[in-house]
N, C-alpha and C positions, 0 to 999 in steps of 0.2 A: 599497732601493727602498719608497718608502711607497704604500700602499694605502689606500684610503678605502672602505667599504662603505656602500652606499647601500640601504634597504630599506625598505618600508613597513612603519609604525609605527602610526598612528591606526588606532583601531578594532579592534586584534589585542589578544590575551591577552598579558600581561607574559611568561608562562612561555615563550611560544612564540617570542617575540620575541627573549628573551635565550637561549633554547637555540639559535636561528640564529646570533645573532652570537657566542655562545662557540664553536659548532661550527666556523663560519667562521674564526674567529680563530686556533684549532689548526692547522685545514687550511692556511692560508696562510703561518703563521707558520712551519710545518715546511717549506715551499718558500724561505723564506728573506725574505718581505716583513716591513716594521715594518706591522702593521695599526692602521688607525685606524678607531673605529665611534662613531656616534653616543651610544652606551649607556656610554660610560667616565664614571665617578664618579655612575651614575645607581642603584647597587644599592638606594637606597630604594625605588626603584619596582618592586623585583621582586614585591611583594604585590599590584600593582595587577590587579583582574581584565580590566580592558579599558583601551587608552591612549586618553586625550582629545588632540585636536588641541590643544589650547592650556588655559591657565589654570592651571599647577601654580604653587605659592608658594615652592618649596626654592629657594635661591638658583640652582643651577646647571641649573634647570630651568624658570625663569621663560621666557616667552614670548622676551624680548630676550637671555637667556643661551643659549637653545637656538639661535636664529638666529645668531647672532654666532660660538659656538663651531663649527657644524656649517660654517659658511662658512670659519672659520680652518683648520679639520681639511681640508678640500678645498682650500685654499691649499698646505698642506704635501704634499698627494698628488702622485704621479709618475702614479699610476693612479687611476681612480675605477670601481668594480665596482658597477652598479645590478642589482640582482637582482628582477625583477618578475612572476615567474614563478606566484605565487600571489595577488597583487594582488587583493582582492574589490571594491575601489573604487579611484579615481585618488589617488595618493598624492601631494600638492601638496608634501609636504617633500622627496619624492625627486624632484620635478620639478624644483624650485630646485637642489636639490643637481646635476642635470644640465646646468641652465643655467650656474650658476657655473662646473663644471667643465669645460663648451664654451668660456666665454668666457675661462676662464684657458688655455686651449689644452690640458689635460690628454687624456691618454690614457683615453677613455671606453669600458667595454666595457658592454653591457646583456643581459641574457637576459629574453626573454618569449616568450609564446606567440604565434604567429602571428594568432589572433584575440584580442586582450583588450583591456582598456580604453585602454590605453596606446598602441595602435596609432595614432599621431599623426605628422604629417609632423617637427613640432618635436623629438620623441623621436628619430626616424631621424636626423635632420640633427645633434644633439646628440652621438651616438654616435658614436664612431670605427668599432666592431663590434657587430654586434646578432646573438645566438645564439639558437635558438629551443629551446635546452635549458640548463639550469642546468649540467649536467655538462660540455656542451662550452664553456662559457665557463671552467669552473675548468681544463679540460685547456689551453685557451689561456693562461688566467693562469699556470699552470704552465710553461709553456714560452717565455714572454717574460722572466721573471725574469732580470736580470743582475746 
């Protein structure tokens, strides 16, 4: 089963983003998922101090390439997991991924605090299941794998 991981990136330190995706990849691969993340092929960005929302020039990180590849990965996924637990601001990219996933009838799991910048009707309706902790969402993801 394919799972796509959505998580805020813009404004965050590269080391934190890569560490998150590396950790999640290992955890979900161990359960048996084929893990898809927006950081594939972007090791050249590991030295970024803080990710920008746009304007990269490397072929796989142009605005056009990012948008299309992430959308393609959502299409390939059976499940989309969006972790919004520590989002300091609204993540436009993650919101796009949730919209695509909902439109494509994917099983969408969201983790976010009760009070947060993403507490919006569209997020609640795009999600199949919303958890208030990352750990509860991971437990669920471990139990639904077939």
